[in-house]
mmCIF file of the N, C-alpha and C atoms, coordinates in Angstrom:
data_MODEL
# 
_entry.id   MODEL 
# 
loop_
_atom_site.group_PDB 
_atom_site.id 
_atom_site.type_symbol 
_atom_site.label_atom_id 
_atom_site.label_alt_id 
_atom_site.label_comp_id 
_atom_site.label_asym_id 
_atom_site.label_entity_id 
_atom_site.label_seq_id 
_atom_site.pdbx_PDB_ins_code 
_atom_site.Cartn_x 
_atom_site.Cartn_y 
_atom_site.Cartn_z 
_atom_site.occupancy 
_atom_site.B_iso_or_equiv 
_atom_site.pdbx_formal_charge 
_atom_site.auth_seq_id 
_atom_site.auth_comp_id 
_atom_site.auth_asym_id 
_atom_site.auth_atom_id 
_atom_site.pdbx_PDB_model_num 
ATOM 1   N N  . MET A 1 1  ? -16.528 -10.118 -9.269  1.00 0.00 ? 1  MET A N  1 
ATOM 2   C CA . MET A 1 1  ? -15.386 -9.578  -9.531  1.00 0.00 ? 1  MET A CA 1 
ATOM 3   C C  . MET A 1 1  ? -14.072 -10.194 -9.839  1.00 0.00 ? 1  MET A C  1 
ATOM 4   N N  . LYS A 1 2  ? -13.254 -9.915  -10.308 1.00 0.00 ? 2  LYS A N  1 
ATOM 5   C CA . LYS A 1 2  ? -12.105 -10.655 -10.638 1.00 0.00 ? 2  LYS A CA 1 
ATOM 6   C C  . LYS A 1 2  ? -11.215 -10.288 -9.981  1.00 0.00 ? 2  LYS A C  1 
ATOM 7   N N  . ILE A 1 3  ? -9.988  -10.884 -9.550  1.00 0.00 ? 3  ILE A N  1 
ATOM 8   C CA . ILE A 1 3  ? -8.977  -10.509 -8.604  1.00 0.00 ? 3  ILE A CA 1 
ATOM 9   C C  . ILE A 1 3  ? -7.973  -9.784  -9.446  1.00 0.00 ? 3  ILE A C  1 
ATOM 10  N N  . VAL A 1 4  ? -7.709  -9.952  -10.543 1.00 0.00 ? 4  VAL A N  1 
ATOM 11  C CA . VAL A 1 4  ? -6.095  -9.289  -10.775 1.00 0.00 ? 4  VAL A CA 1 
ATOM 12  C C  . VAL A 1 4  ? -6.703  -8.018  -10.933 1.00 0.00 ? 4  VAL A C  1 
ATOM 13  N N  . PRO A 1 5  ? -7.820  -7.131  -11.827 1.00 0.00 ? 5  PRO A N  1 
ATOM 14  C CA . PRO A 1 5  ? -7.713  -6.071  -11.805 1.00 0.00 ? 5  PRO A CA 1 
ATOM 15  C C  . PRO A 1 5  ? -7.639  -4.998  -10.629 1.00 0.00 ? 5  PRO A C  1 
ATOM 16  N N  . VAL A 1 6  ? -8.606  -5.792  -9.590  1.00 0.00 ? 6  VAL A N  1 
ATOM 17  C CA . VAL A 1 6  ? -8.780  -5.175  -8.381  1.00 0.00 ? 6  VAL A CA 1 
ATOM 18  C C  . VAL A 1 6  ? -7.071  -5.445  -7.696  1.00 0.00 ? 6  VAL A C  1 
ATOM 19  N N  . GLY A 1 7  ? -6.530  -6.563  -7.781  1.00 0.00 ? 7  GLY A N  1 
ATOM 20  C CA . GLY A 1 7  ? -5.212  -6.400  -7.257  1.00 0.00 ? 7  GLY A CA 1 
ATOM 21  C C  . GLY A 1 7  ? -3.977  -5.381  -7.754  1.00 0.00 ? 7  GLY A C  1 
ATOM 22  N N  . HIS A 1 8  ? -4.031  -5.010  -9.141  1.00 0.00 ? 8  HIS A N  1 
ATOM 23  C CA . HIS A 1 8  ? -3.159  -4.147  -9.842  1.00 0.00 ? 8  HIS A CA 1 
ATOM 24  C C  . HIS A 1 8  ? -3.908  -3.011  -9.394  1.00 0.00 ? 8  HIS A C  1 
ATOM 25  N N  . ALA A 1 9  ? -5.079  -2.896  -9.162  1.00 0.00 ? 9  ALA A N  1 
ATOM 26  C CA . ALA A 1 9  ? -5.567  -0.894  -8.621  1.00 0.00 ? 9  ALA A CA 1 
ATOM 27  C C  . ALA A 1 9  ? -5.436  -0.902  -7.429  1.00 0.00 ? 9  ALA A C  1 
ATOM 28  N N  . LEU A 1 10 ? -5.470  -1.685  -6.683  1.00 0.00 ? 10 LEU A N  1 
ATOM 29  C CA . LEU A 1 10 ? -5.073  -1.531  -5.268  1.00 0.00 ? 10 LEU A CA 1 
ATOM 30  C C  . LEU A 1 10 ? -3.583  -1.404  -4.948  1.00 0.00 ? 10 LEU A C  1 
ATOM 31  N N  . SER A 1 11 ? -2.755  -1.824  -5.713  1.00 0.00 ? 11 SER A N  1 
ATOM 32  C CA . SER A 1 11 ? -1.228  -2.200  -5.472  1.00 0.00 ? 11 SER A CA 1 
ATOM 33  C C  . SER A 1 11 ? -0.584  -0.414  -5.973  1.00 0.00 ? 11 SER A C  1 
ATOM 34  N N  . VAL A 1 12 ? -1.201  -0.185  -7.574  1.00 0.00 ? 12 VAL A N  1 
ATOM 35  C CA . VAL A 1 12 ? -0.957  0.735   -8.015  1.00 0.00 ? 12 VAL A CA 1 
ATOM 36  C C  . VAL A 1 12 ? -1.502  1.966   -7.090  1.00 0.00 ? 12 VAL A C  1 
ATOM 37  N N  . PHE A 1 13 ? -2.571  1.857   -6.441  1.00 0.00 ? 13 PHE A N  1 
ATOM 38  C CA . PHE A 1 13 ? -3.020  3.240   -5.627  1.00 0.00 ? 13 PHE A CA 1 
ATOM 39  C C  . PHE A 1 13 ? -2.400  3.211   -4.101  1.00 0.00 ? 13 PHE A C  1 
ATOM 40  N N  . PHE A 1 14 ? -2.186  2.041   -3.247  1.00 0.00 ? 14 PHE A N  1 
ATOM 41  C CA . PHE A 1 14 ? -0.790  2.252   -2.396  1.00 0.00 ? 14 PHE A CA 1 
ATOM 42  C C  . PHE A 1 14 ? 0.114   2.501   -2.820  1.00 0.00 ? 14 PHE A C  1 
ATOM 43  N N  . ALA A 1 15 ? 0.900   1.921   -4.084  1.00 0.00 ? 15 ALA A N  1 
ATOM 44  C CA . ALA A 1 15 ? 2.317   2.749   -4.424  1.00 0.00 ? 15 ALA A CA 1 
ATOM 45  C C  . ALA A 1 15 ? 2.001   4.013   -4.631  1.00 0.00 ? 15 ALA A C  1 
ATOM 46  N N  . ILE A 1 16 ? 1.048   4.843   -5.324  1.00 0.00 ? 16 ILE A N  1 
ATOM 47  C CA . ILE A 1 16 ? 1.293   6.262   -5.473  1.00 0.00 ? 16 ILE A CA 1 
ATOM 48  C C  . ILE A 1 16 ? 1.000   7.068   -4.286  1.00 0.00 ? 16 ILE A C  1 
ATOM 49  N N  . THR A 1 17 ? 0.125   6.475   -3.222  1.00 0.00 ? 17 THR A N  1 
ATOM 50  C CA . THR A 1 17 ? 0.098   7.099   -1.876  1.00 0.00 ? 17 THR A CA 1 
ATOM 51  C C  . THR A 1 17 ? 1.413   6.771   -1.106  1.00 0.00 ? 17 THR A C  1 
ATOM 52  N N  . PHE A 1 18 ? 2.308   6.015   -1.201  1.00 0.00 ? 18 PHE A N  1 
ATOM 53  C CA . PHE A 1 18 ? 3.442   5.701   -0.417  1.00 0.00 ? 18 PHE A CA 1 
ATOM 54  C C  . PHE A 1 18 ? 4.408   6.621   -0.890  1.00 0.00 ? 18 PHE A C  1 
ATOM 55  N N  . MET A 1 19 ? 4.503   7.143   -2.093  1.00 0.00 ? 19 MET A N  1 
ATOM 56  C CA . MET A 1 19 ? 5.052   7.903   -2.852  1.00 0.00 ? 19 MET A CA 1 
ATOM 57  C C  . MET A 1 19 ? 4.714   9.519   -2.954  1.00 0.00 ? 19 MET A C  1 
ATOM 58  N N  . LEU A 1 20 ? 3.639   9.863   -2.864  1.00 0.00 ? 20 LEU A N  1 
ATOM 59  C CA . LEU A 1 20 ? 3.005   10.971  -2.136  1.00 0.00 ? 20 LEU A CA 1 
ATOM 60  C C  . LEU A 1 20 ? 3.430   11.408  -0.896  1.00 0.00 ? 20 LEU A C  1 
ATOM 61  N N  . CYS A 1 21 ? 3.192   10.345  0.141   1.00 0.00 ? 21 CYS A N  1 
ATOM 62  C CA . CYS A 1 21 ? 3.407   10.576  1.280   1.00 0.00 ? 21 CYS A CA 1 
ATOM 63  C C  . CYS A 1 21 ? 4.942   10.715  1.346   1.00 0.00 ? 21 CYS A C  1 
ATOM 64  N N  . VAL A 1 22 ? 6.160   10.189  1.008   1.00 0.00 ? 22 VAL A N  1 
ATOM 65  C CA . VAL A 1 22 ? 7.407   10.493  0.628   1.00 0.00 ? 22 VAL A CA 1 
ATOM 66  C C  . VAL A 1 22 ? 7.873   11.894  0.376   1.00 0.00 ? 22 VAL A C  1 
ATOM 67  N N  . ILE A 1 23 ? 6.956   12.382  -0.855  1.00 0.00 ? 23 ILE A N  1 
ATOM 68  C CA . ILE A 1 23 ? 7.197   13.327  -1.093  1.00 0.00 ? 23 ILE A CA 1 
ATOM 69  C C  . ILE A 1 23 ? 6.989   14.552  -0.064  1.00 0.00 ? 23 ILE A C  1 
ATOM 70  N N  . TRP A 1 24 ? 5.941   14.187  0.463   1.00 0.00 ? 24 TRP A N  1 
ATOM 71  C CA . TRP A 1 24 ? 5.098   15.386  1.558   1.00 0.00 ? 24 TRP A CA 1 
ATOM 72  C C  . TRP A 1 24 ? 6.428   15.329  2.557   1.00 0.00 ? 24 TRP A C  1 
ATOM 73  N N  . GLY A 1 25 ? 6.785   14.334  2.775   1.00 0.00 ? 25 GLY A N  1 
ATOM 74  C CA . GLY A 1 25 ? 7.366   14.601  3.978   1.00 0.00 ? 25 GLY A CA 1 
ATOM 75  C C  . GLY A 1 25 ? 8.943   14.992  3.854   1.00 0.00 ? 25 GLY A C  1 
ATOM 76  N N  . LEU A 1 26 ? 9.257   14.833  2.443   1.00 0.00 ? 26 LEU A N  1 
ATOM 77  C CA . LEU A 1 26 ? 10.584  15.803  1.979   1.00 0.00 ? 26 LEU A CA 1 
ATOM 78  C C  . LEU A 1 26 ? 10.076  17.493  1.986   1.00 0.00 ? 26 LEU A C  1 
ATOM 79  N N  . LEU A 1 27 ? 8.802   17.927  2.024   1.00 0.00 ? 27 LEU A N  1 
ATOM 80  C CA . LEU A 1 27 ? 8.424   19.236  1.785   1.00 0.00 ? 27 LEU A CA 1 
ATOM 81  C C  . LEU A 1 27 ? 8.086   19.863  2.686   1.00 0.00 ? 27 LEU A C  1 
ATOM 82  N N  . THR A 1 28 ? 7.899   19.153  4.221   1.00 0.00 ? 28 THR A N  1 
ATOM 83  C CA . THR A 1 28 ? 7.324   19.734  5.086   1.00 0.00 ? 28 THR A CA 1 
ATOM 84  C C  . THR A 1 28 ? 8.267   19.525  6.280   1.00 0.00 ? 28 THR A C  1 
ATOM 85  N N  . PRO A 1 29 ? 8.049   20.214  7.771   1.00 0.00 ? 29 PRO A N  1 
ATOM 86  C CA . PRO A 1 29 ? 8.446   20.180  8.753   1.00 0.00 ? 29 PRO A CA 1 
ATOM 87  C C  . PRO A 1 29 ? 8.814   18.662  9.445   1.00 0.00 ? 29 PRO A C  1 
ATOM 88  N N  . GLN A 1 30 ? 9.674   18.487  10.259  1.00 0.00 ? 30 GLN A N  1 
ATOM 89  C CA . GLN A 1 30 ? 9.592   16.875  10.985  1.00 0.00 ? 30 GLN A CA 1 
ATOM 90  C C  . GLN A 1 30 ? 8.306   16.450  11.513  1.00 0.00 ? 30 GLN A C  1 
ATOM 91  N N  . SER A 1 31 ? 7.839   17.390  12.392  1.00 0.00 ? 31 SER A N  1 
ATOM 92  C CA . SER A 1 31 ? 6.663   17.239  12.708  1.00 0.00 ? 31 SER A CA 1 
ATOM 93  C C  . SER A 1 31 ? 5.347   16.932  11.867  1.00 0.00 ? 31 SER A C  1 
ATOM 94  N N  . MET A 1 32 ? 5.060   17.039  10.842  1.00 0.00 ? 32 MET A N  1 
ATOM 95  C CA . MET A 1 32 ? 4.506   16.580  9.375   1.00 0.00 ? 32 MET A CA 1 
ATOM 96  C C  . MET A 1 32 ? 4.537   15.445  9.310   1.00 0.00 ? 32 MET A C  1 
ATOM 97  N N  . HIS A 1 33 ? 5.560   14.651  9.811   1.00 0.00 ? 33 HIS A N  1 
ATOM 98  C CA . HIS A 1 33 ? 6.326   13.088  8.758   1.00 0.00 ? 33 HIS A CA 1 
ATOM 99  C C  . HIS A 1 33 ? 4.867   12.054  9.129   1.00 0.00 ? 33 HIS A C  1 
ATOM 100 N N  . MET A 1 34 ? 5.071   11.017  8.363   1.00 0.00 ? 34 MET A N  1 
ATOM 101 C CA . MET A 1 34 ? 4.630   9.772   8.603   1.00 0.00 ? 34 MET A CA 1 
ATOM 102 C C  . MET A 1 34 ? 5.837   8.864   8.985   1.00 0.00 ? 34 MET A C  1 
ATOM 103 N N  . HIS A 1 35 ? 6.852   8.728   8.586   1.00 0.00 ? 35 HIS A N  1 
ATOM 104 C CA . HIS A 1 35 ? 7.935   7.787   8.495   1.00 0.00 ? 35 HIS A CA 1 
ATOM 105 C C  . HIS A 1 35 ? 7.961   7.030   9.693   1.00 0.00 ? 35 HIS A C  1 
ATOM 106 N N  . GLN A 1 36 ? 7.124   7.656   10.908  1.00 0.00 ? 36 GLN A N  1 
ATOM 107 C CA . GLN A 1 36 ? 7.232   6.888   12.571  1.00 0.00 ? 36 GLN A CA 1 
ATOM 108 C C  . GLN A 1 36 ? 6.487   5.843   12.011  1.00 0.00 ? 36 GLN A C  1 
ATOM 109 N N  . ALA A 1 37 ? 5.177   6.014   11.358  1.00 0.00 ? 37 ALA A N  1 
ATOM 110 C CA . ALA A 1 37 ? 4.076   4.993   11.469  1.00 0.00 ? 37 ALA A CA 1 
ATOM 111 C C  . ALA A 1 37 ? 4.387   4.062   10.516  1.00 0.00 ? 37 ALA A C  1 
ATOM 112 N N  . TRP A 1 38 ? 5.127   4.359   9.458   1.00 0.00 ? 38 TRP A N  1 
ATOM 113 C CA . TRP A 1 38 ? 5.537   3.178   8.489   1.00 0.00 ? 38 TRP A CA 1 
ATOM 114 C C  . TRP A 1 38 ? 6.656   2.130   8.955   1.00 0.00 ? 38 TRP A C  1 
ATOM 115 N N  . ALA A 1 39 ? 7.372   2.767   9.980   1.00 0.00 ? 39 ALA A N  1 
ATOM 116 C CA . ALA A 1 39 ? 8.817   1.519   10.433  1.00 0.00 ? 39 ALA A CA 1 
ATOM 117 C C  . ALA A 1 39 ? 7.689   0.263   10.748  1.00 0.00 ? 39 ALA A C  1 
ATOM 118 N N  . PRO A 1 40 ? 6.803   0.233   11.734  1.00 0.00 ? 40 PRO A N  1 
ATOM 119 C CA . PRO A 1 40 ? 6.366   -0.982  12.317  1.00 0.00 ? 40 PRO A CA 1 
ATOM 120 C C  . PRO A 1 40 ? 5.242   -1.309  10.952  1.00 0.00 ? 40 PRO A C  1 
ATOM 121 N N  . LEU A 1 41 ? 5.018   -0.731  9.837   1.00 0.00 ? 41 LEU A N  1 
ATOM 122 C CA . LEU A 1 41 ? 4.178   -1.510  8.625   1.00 0.00 ? 41 LEU A CA 1 
ATOM 123 C C  . LEU A 1 41 ? 4.828   -1.975  7.282   1.00 0.00 ? 41 LEU A C  1 
ATOM 124 N N  . LEU A 1 42 ? 6.172   -1.328  7.372   1.00 0.00 ? 42 LEU A N  1 
ATOM 125 C CA . LEU A 1 42 ? 7.052   -1.897  6.534   1.00 0.00 ? 42 LEU A CA 1 
ATOM 126 C C  . LEU A 1 42 ? 8.235   -1.994  6.650   1.00 0.00 ? 42 LEU A C  1 
ATOM 127 N N  . PRO A 1 43 ? 8.475   -3.458  6.995   1.00 0.00 ? 43 PRO A N  1 
ATOM 128 C CA . PRO A 1 43 ? 9.913   -3.744  7.270   1.00 0.00 ? 43 PRO A CA 1 
ATOM 129 C C  . PRO A 1 43 ? 10.882  -3.481  6.595   1.00 0.00 ? 43 PRO A C  1 
ATOM 130 N N  . GLY A 1 44 ? 12.173  -3.320  6.738   1.00 0.00 ? 44 GLY A N  1 
ATOM 131 C CA . GLY A 1 44 ? 12.656  -2.548  6.063   1.00 0.00 ? 44 GLY A CA 1 
ATOM 132 C C  . GLY A 1 44 ? 13.286  -1.014  5.354   1.00 0.00 ? 44 GLY A C  1 
ATOM 133 N N  . PHE A 1 45 ? 11.989  -0.620  5.892   1.00 0.00 ? 45 PHE A N  1 
ATOM 134 C CA . PHE A 1 45 ? 11.903  1.046   5.473   1.00 0.00 ? 45 PHE A CA 1 
ATOM 135 C C  . PHE A 1 45 ? 12.919  1.957   6.572   1.00 0.00 ? 45 PHE A C  1 
ATOM 136 N N  . HIS A 1 46 ? 13.461  2.575   5.562   1.00 0.00 ? 46 HIS A N  1 
ATOM 137 C CA . HIS A 1 46 ? 14.039  3.529   6.717   1.00 0.00 ? 46 HIS A CA 1 
ATOM 138 C C  . HIS A 1 46 ? 14.417  5.159   6.086   1.00 0.00 ? 46 HIS A C  1 
ATOM 139 N N  . TRP A 1 47 ? 13.669  5.927   6.877   1.00 0.00 ? 47 TRP A N  1 
ATOM 140 C CA . TRP A 1 47 ? 13.555  7.561   6.262   1.00 0.00 ? 47 TRP A CA 1 
ATOM 141 C C  . TRP A 1 47 ? 15.312  7.807   6.284   1.00 0.00 ? 47 TRP A C  1 
ATOM 142 N N  . ILE A 1 48 ? 15.626  8.491   5.298   1.00 0.00 ? 48 ILE A N  1 
ATOM 143 C CA . ILE A 1 48 ? 14.869  8.288   3.897   1.00 0.00 ? 48 ILE A CA 1 
ATOM 144 C C  . ILE A 1 48 ? 16.445  7.864   3.124   1.00 0.00 ? 48 ILE A C  1 
ATOM 145 N N  . SER A 1 49 ? 16.390  6.708   2.660   1.00 0.00 ? 49 SER A N  1 
ATOM 146 C CA . SER A 1 49 ? 17.397  6.358   1.726   1.00 0.00 ? 49 SER A CA 1 
ATOM 147 C C  . SER A 1 49 ? 16.829  5.702   0.128   1.00 0.00 ? 49 SER A C  1 
ATOM 148 N N  . PHE A 1 50 ? 17.685  5.581   -0.326  1.00 0.00 ? 50 PHE A N  1 
ATOM 149 C CA . PHE A 1 50 ? 17.027  5.048   -1.672  1.00 0.00 ? 50 PHE A CA 1 
ATOM 150 C C  . PHE A 1 50 ? 16.466  3.599   -1.571  1.00 0.00 ? 50 PHE A C  1 
ATOM 151 N N  . PRO A 1 51 ? 17.450  2.680   -1.138  1.00 0.00 ? 51 PRO A N  1 
ATOM 152 C CA . PRO A 1 51 ? 16.872  1.469   -0.978  1.00 0.00 ? 51 PRO A CA 1 
ATOM 153 C C  . PRO A 1 51 ? 16.156  0.996   0.099   1.00 0.00 ? 51 PRO A C  1 
ATOM 154 N N  . GLY A 1 52 ? 15.738  2.023   1.166   1.00 0.00 ? 52 GLY A N  1 
ATOM 155 C CA . GLY A 1 52 ? 14.465  2.051   1.994   1.00 0.00 ? 52 GLY A CA 1 
ATOM 156 C C  . GLY A 1 52 ? 13.392  2.800   1.319   1.00 0.00 ? 52 GLY A C  1 
ATOM 157 N N  . PHE A 1 53 ? 13.445  3.664   0.522   1.00 0.00 ? 53 PHE A N  1 
ATOM 158 C CA . PHE A 1 53 ? 12.236  3.654   -0.683  1.00 0.00 ? 53 PHE A CA 1 
ATOM 159 C C  . PHE A 1 53 ? 11.945  2.704   -1.394  1.00 0.00 ? 53 PHE A C  1 
ATOM 160 N N  . LEU A 1 54 ? 12.807  2.203   -2.188  1.00 0.00 ? 54 LEU A N  1 
ATOM 161 C CA . LEU A 1 54 ? 12.231  1.096   -2.693  1.00 0.00 ? 54 LEU A CA 1 
ATOM 162 C C  . LEU A 1 54 ? 11.849  -0.057  -1.879  1.00 0.00 ? 54 LEU A C  1 
ATOM 163 N N  . ILE A 1 55 ? 12.371  -0.634  -1.264  1.00 0.00 ? 55 ILE A N  1 
ATOM 164 C CA . ILE A 1 55 ? 11.933  -1.099  -0.314  1.00 0.00 ? 55 ILE A CA 1 
ATOM 165 C C  . ILE A 1 55 ? 10.300  -1.408  0.223   1.00 0.00 ? 55 ILE A C  1 
ATOM 166 N N  . GLY A 1 56 ? 9.965   -0.065  0.783   1.00 0.00 ? 56 GLY A N  1 
ATOM 167 C CA . GLY A 1 56 ? 8.937   0.849   1.211   1.00 0.00 ? 56 GLY A CA 1 
ATOM 168 C C  . GLY A 1 56 ? 7.645   0.702   -0.221  1.00 0.00 ? 56 GLY A C  1 
ATOM 169 N N  . LEU A 1 57 ? 7.858   1.054   -1.238  1.00 0.00 ? 57 LEU A N  1 
ATOM 170 C CA . LEU A 1 57 ? 7.653   1.151   -2.572  1.00 0.00 ? 57 LEU A CA 1 
ATOM 171 C C  . LEU A 1 57 ? 6.843   -0.304  -2.993  1.00 0.00 ? 57 LEU A C  1 
ATOM 172 N N  . ALA A 1 58 ? 7.847   -1.479  -2.790  1.00 0.00 ? 58 ALA A N  1 
ATOM 173 C CA . ALA A 1 58 ? 7.878   -2.884  -3.393  1.00 0.00 ? 58 ALA A CA 1 
ATOM 174 C C  . ALA A 1 58 ? 6.402   -3.441  -2.282  1.00 0.00 ? 58 ALA A C  1 
ATOM 175 N N  . GLU A 1 59 ? 6.754   -2.796  -0.825  1.00 0.00 ? 59 GLU A N  1 
ATOM 176 C CA . GLU A 1 59 ? 6.134   -3.482  -0.232  1.00 0.00 ? 59 GLU A CA 1 
ATOM 177 C C  . GLU A 1 59 ? 4.257   -2.842  0.320   1.00 0.00 ? 59 GLU A C  1 
ATOM 178 N N  . ALA A 1 60 ? 4.457   -1.655  -0.105  1.00 0.00 ? 60 ALA A N  1 
ATOM 179 C CA . ALA A 1 60 ? 3.058   -0.632  -0.626  1.00 0.00 ? 60 ALA A CA 1 
ATOM 180 C C  . ALA A 1 60 ? 2.339   -1.548  -1.664  1.00 0.00 ? 60 ALA A C  1 
ATOM 181 N N  . TYR A 1 61 ? 2.957   -1.817  -2.577  1.00 0.00 ? 61 TYR A N  1 
ATOM 182 C CA . TYR A 1 61 ? 2.784   -2.569  -3.798  1.00 0.00 ? 61 TYR A CA 1 
ATOM 183 C C  . TYR A 1 61 ? 2.206   -4.214  -3.404  1.00 0.00 ? 61 TYR A C  1 
ATOM 184 N N  . LEU A 1 62 ? 3.060   -4.928  -2.468  1.00 0.00 ? 62 LEU A N  1 
ATOM 185 C CA . LEU A 1 62 ? 2.346   -5.978  -2.104  1.00 0.00 ? 62 LEU A CA 1 
ATOM 186 C C  . LEU A 1 62 ? 1.040   -6.408  -1.124  1.00 0.00 ? 62 LEU A C  1 
ATOM 187 N N  . TYR A 1 63 ? 0.875   -4.827  -0.256  1.00 0.00 ? 63 TYR A N  1 
ATOM 188 C CA . TYR A 1 63 ? -0.249  -4.902  0.403   1.00 0.00 ? 63 TYR A CA 1 
ATOM 189 C C  . TYR A 1 63 ? -1.570  -4.420  -0.378  1.00 0.00 ? 63 TYR A C  1 
ATOM 190 N N  . GLY A 1 64 ? -1.624  -4.101  -1.159  1.00 0.00 ? 64 GLY A N  1 
ATOM 191 C CA . GLY A 1 64 ? -2.250  -4.013  -2.502  1.00 0.00 ? 64 GLY A CA 1 
ATOM 192 C C  . GLY A 1 64 ? -2.607  -5.254  -3.056  1.00 0.00 ? 64 GLY A C  1 
ATOM 193 N N  . TRP A 1 65 ? -2.045  -6.414  -2.726  1.00 0.00 ? 65 TRP A N  1 
ATOM 194 C CA . TRP A 1 65 ? -2.388  -7.732  -3.692  1.00 0.00 ? 65 TRP A CA 1 
ATOM 195 C C  . TRP A 1 65 ? -2.871  -8.073  -2.345  1.00 0.00 ? 65 TRP A C  1 
ATOM 196 N N  . TYR A 1 66 ? -2.095  -8.449  -1.132  1.00 0.00 ? 66 TYR A N  1 
ATOM 197 C CA . TYR A 1 66 ? -2.630  -8.698  0.100   1.00 0.00 ? 66 TYR A CA 1 
ATOM 198 C C  . TYR A 1 66 ? -4.240  -8.508  0.520   1.00 0.00 ? 66 TYR A C  1 
ATOM 199 N N  . ALA A 1 67 ? -4.856  -7.301  -0.014  1.00 0.00 ? 67 ALA A N  1 
ATOM 200 C CA . ALA A 1 67 ? -6.118  -6.764  0.194   1.00 0.00 ? 67 ALA A CA 1 
ATOM 201 C C  . ALA A 1 67 ? -6.468  -7.337  -0.728  1.00 0.00 ? 67 ALA A C  1 
ATOM 202 N N  . ALA A 1 68 ? -6.301  -7.310  -1.955  1.00 0.00 ? 68 ALA A N  1 
ATOM 203 C CA . ALA A 1 68 ? -7.178  -7.981  -3.100  1.00 0.00 ? 68 ALA A CA 1 
ATOM 204 C C  . ALA A 1 68 ? -7.588  -9.632  -2.628  1.00 0.00 ? 68 ALA A C  1 
ATOM 205 N N  . LEU A 1 69 ? -6.241  -10.173 -2.506  1.00 0.00 ? 69 LEU A N  1 
ATOM 206 C CA . LEU A 1 69 ? -6.500  -11.389 -2.096  1.00 0.00 ? 69 LEU A CA 1 
ATOM 207 C C  . LEU A 1 69 ? -7.466  -11.666 -1.000  1.00 0.00 ? 69 LEU A C  1 
ATOM 208 N N  . LEU A 1 70 ? -7.711  -10.854 0.159   1.00 0.00 ? 70 LEU A N  1 
ATOM 209 C CA . LEU A 1 70 ? -8.811  -11.243 0.907   1.00 0.00 ? 70 LEU A CA 1 
ATOM 210 C C  . LEU A 1 70 ? -9.889  -10.466 0.586   1.00 0.00 ? 70 LEU A C  1 
ATOM 211 N N  . PHE A 1 71 ? -10.054 -9.331  -0.060  1.00 0.00 ? 71 PHE A N  1 
ATOM 212 C CA . PHE A 1 71 ? -11.177 -8.644  -0.324  1.00 0.00 ? 71 PHE A CA 1 
ATOM 213 C C  . PHE A 1 71 ? -12.132 -9.396  -1.435  1.00 0.00 ? 71 PHE A C  1 
ATOM 214 N N  . VAL A 1 72 ? -11.468 -9.741  -2.710  1.00 0.00 ? 72 VAL A N  1 
ATOM 215 C CA . VAL A 1 72 ? -12.133 -10.291 -3.422  1.00 0.00 ? 72 VAL A CA 1 
ATOM 216 C C  . VAL A 1 72 ? -13.081 -11.616 -3.495  1.00 0.00 ? 72 VAL A C  1 
ATOM 217 N N  . PRO A 1 73 ? -12.346 -12.784 -2.918  1.00 0.00 ? 73 PRO A N  1 
ATOM 218 C CA . PRO A 1 73 ? -13.243 -13.470 -2.830  1.00 0.00 ? 73 PRO A CA 1 
ATOM 219 C C  . PRO A 1 73 ? -14.311 -13.271 -1.470  1.00 0.00 ? 73 PRO A C  1 
ATOM 220 N N  . LEU A 1 74 ? -14.035 -12.782 -0.792  1.00 0.00 ? 74 LEU A N  1 
ATOM 221 C CA . LEU A 1 74 ? -15.370 -12.049 0.839   1.00 0.00 ? 74 LEU A CA 1 
ATOM 222 C C  . LEU A 1 74 ? -16.300 -11.392 -0.288  1.00 0.00 ? 74 LEU A C  1 
ATOM 223 N N  . TYR A 1 75 ? -15.928 -10.735 -1.146  1.00 0.00 ? 75 TYR A N  1 
ATOM 224 C CA . TYR A 1 75 ? -16.960 -9.919  -1.766  1.00 0.00 ? 75 TYR A CA 1 
ATOM 225 C C  . TYR A 1 75 ? -17.608 -10.744 -2.646  1.00 0.00 ? 75 TYR A C  1 
ATOM 226 N N  . ASN A 1 76 ? -17.396 -11.741 -3.494  1.00 0.00 ? 76 ASN A N  1 
ATOM 227 C CA . ASN A 1 76 ? -17.809 -12.480 -4.310  1.00 0.00 ? 76 ASN A CA 1 
ATOM 228 C C  . ASN A 1 76 ? -18.455 -13.549 -3.316  1.00 0.00 ? 76 ASN A C  1 
ATOM 229 N N  . LEU A 1 77 ? -18.253 -14.033 -2.568  1.00 0.00 ? 77 LEU A N  1 
ATOM 230 C CA . LEU A 1 77 ? -19.001 -14.768 -1.631  1.00 0.00 ? 77 LEU A CA 1 
ATOM 231 C C  . LEU A 1 77 ? -20.434 -14.466 -0.963  1.00 0.00 ? 77 LEU A C  1 
ATOM 232 N N  . PHE A 1 78 ? -19.952 -12.838 -0.231  1.00 0.00 ? 78 PHE A N  1 
ATOM 233 C CA . PHE A 1 78 ? -21.189 -12.201 -0.094  1.00 0.00 ? 78 PHE A CA 1 
ATOM 234 C C  . PHE A 1 78 ? -21.999 -11.835 -1.150  1.00 0.00 ? 78 PHE A C  1 
ATOM 235 N N  . ASN A 1 79 ? -21.763 -11.439 -2.520  1.00 0.00 ? 79 ASN A N  1 
ATOM 236 C CA . ASN A 1 79 ? -22.553 -10.777 -3.358  1.00 0.00 ? 79 ASN A CA 1 
ATOM 237 C C  . ASN A 1 79 ? -23.150 -12.134 -4.450  1.00 0.00 ? 79 ASN A C  1 
ATOM 238 N N  . ARG A 1 80 ? -23.268 -13.424 -4.186  1.00 0.00 ? 80 ARG A N  1 
ATOM 239 C CA . ARG A 1 80 ? -23.549 -14.053 -4.850  1.00 0.00 ? 80 ARG A CA 1 
ATOM 240 C C  . ARG A 1 80 ? -25.040 -14.256 -4.790  1.00 0.00 ? 80 ARG A C  1 
ATOM 241 N N  . GLU A 1 81 ? -25.648 -14.639 -5.951  1.00 0.00 ? 81 GLU A N  1 
ATOM 242 C CA . GLU A 1 81 ? -27.355 -14.708 -5.509  1.00 0.00 ? 81 GLU A CA 1 
ATOM 243 C C  . GLU A 1 81 ? -27.503 -15.745 -5.028  1.00 0.00 ? 81 GLU A C  1 
ATOM 244 N N  . ARG A 1 82 ? -28.984 -15.710 -3.922  1.00 0.00 ? 82 ARG A N  1 
ATOM 245 C CA . ARG A 1 82 ? -29.519 -16.961 -3.357  1.00 0.00 ? 82 ARG A CA 1 
ATOM 246 C C  . ARG A 1 82 ? -30.615 -17.113 -4.270  1.00 0.00 ? 82 ARG A C  1 
ATOM 247 N N  . MET A 1 83 ? -30.389 -18.750 -4.263  1.00 0.00 ? 83 MET A N  1 
ATOM 248 C CA . MET A 1 83 ? -31.216 -19.451 -5.053  1.00 0.00 ? 83 MET A CA 1 
ATOM 249 C C  . MET A 1 83 ? -32.754 -19.896 -3.842  1.00 0.00 ? 83 MET A C  1 
# 
């Protein structure tokens, strides 16, 4: 498995998920928001400001690369064929 396609796929997935959650938070009542859970996970994210949104989006993208950098080598290690 190659790390670059997995890194881009996970990063875009996390970024899209973040954007959908922000949209959900803007359309629903306060009791259904996720921003309180994001605060410890996304340093610099503040509900809702444009700079905070951009920081959260960038961090979500970087978390995708973090996951790929850990997952792909582990997958390749455990998926290699034994001789």
